[in-house]
N, C-alpha and C positions, 0 to 999 in steps of 0.2 A: 812888746819885743818878742820873737818866736827863736825858739831855740834851734839851732841846726839839727836837722835828721840826718841819721846815717843810714846808709843803704844797707838792706837786710844782708846779713852775711852769709854767704851759702854753707849748708852744713856738710862738713866733710864725710864722706861716706867711701867704705871700701868697695870696689868696682866689682862686679860679676865676676869678670875675667881674673882678677886679682886671687878673689876668693877660691874660685875653681881651681887654679893652678896651684895655689898653696894647699888648697886640700890634697891635690892629687899627690903631691910632694911630702907634704905634712901629715896626711892622714886626718880622720875624723874629729879628734879634738881642735885642730887648727879650724876646720871647715865650720864647726859649732861656734867656736869663740869669736871668730871674725862677722858669723852671721848675728850673733848675740849683740856684737859692738853696733852693728848697723840698726838692729830692731830698737836697741837703747836708745841711739841718737835720733831716731824719726820718733822716739815715744810711743810705738807700738806695745803696750805693757801684754795686751792679749796675746800678741804675736811672739813676744818674748817668754812668756810663761809656756806656751806651747812647746817652743823650740828646747825650753830647759827638759821639759817632759820628755820630749822627743830623745834627748841626750841620755837620760836616765834610762829611758827604755832600751836605747841601743847599747849603753854600756852592761846592762844587766844580761840583755841576749847575748852579747860577746862572752861575757864570762859563763853562761849556759853552754855555749857553742864551743868555748876553749876547755871546757871540761871532757869534752867527747874527740875534738879534733884540734891538731895545732894550727895556730893561727899564724901560719908561715907559707912561703911559697906563692902558690897561685890563689888560693885564699884570700891572702893580704892584698896581692894585685888586684882580683877582681871589686874585692871588696873598696879599695881606693879608688878604682875607677867608677864604680857606683856612686859612692859619696860624694866624689868630685863634681860629678854631673848633676846631683841634687843640690848640691851648695851653689853651685852655678845658677841652677834654676830659681832656687830660694831667692838669692841676692837679686837676679835680673827681676823677679817680681817684685821685691822690695825697692828696687831702684824706680821701676816704672810707676810703681803706686806713688812713690815720693815725688817724681817728676811731674805726675798729673796735678799736684796741688800748686804748681807753679814755682815751686823753687829748685833752682838747680843743685846739683850734686857735683861735687870735686872728689877726685881720688885722693885718698891718703897716702902717707908715706908707706912704702913697701917694707922698710925697716921697721916701723911701728906694727904693723901686721905681722912681721916675722917675730919680732919681740914679744907681740901679745899671743902669739901662737906658740911659742917656746914655754912661755908660763901656763898656757893650758895645759900642754903637753906633760910638763911636770906634775901639775896637780891630778890630771887624768890617769898618769901611769901610777900614781902613788894609790889612787882611788880603786881603780882597776886591779892592780896587783893584791890590794888589801881584800877586795871581795872575790877575787880568784883564790887565792889562798884560803880565805874563809870558808869558801864554797867546798874546797877540796876536804878541809878538816870536817865541815858539817857532813859530807857523803862518807866518809870514813866512820864517823862518830855515829851514823844511824845504820851504818852497814850496807848502804847502797852500792850495789856492784856498777861499775862503769864499763862499758864494751873496750 
């Protein structure tokens, strides 16, 4: 007697267009967390680690820039446009590589993406604010003059 086999269930991934659009309006944290979710779902541990490292570097770079320039206005618009394009390309590459293995990918719910992104924003905002305040105090404690 043989057991009935179930067809392989497609793995739900966030589509590149969804990630790009949400990153455009939701910013860097949303793009990173959706990209990380895709990498985790396909089991790419190396890519996941690299993207976490990039997230840390981007956060630290923004803290450094935030000490000198206000992160408002055109800076923020340009940053969001560039990051949204990058996240679209990253997720397009993830999807193409995943589809080349013969497994189909389905888009996941937009509400799930927004909820995951909101959580990422809250965590990132707390960490970013803490780093920016700490950096400001460290600069003043060491007597470093900012322009």
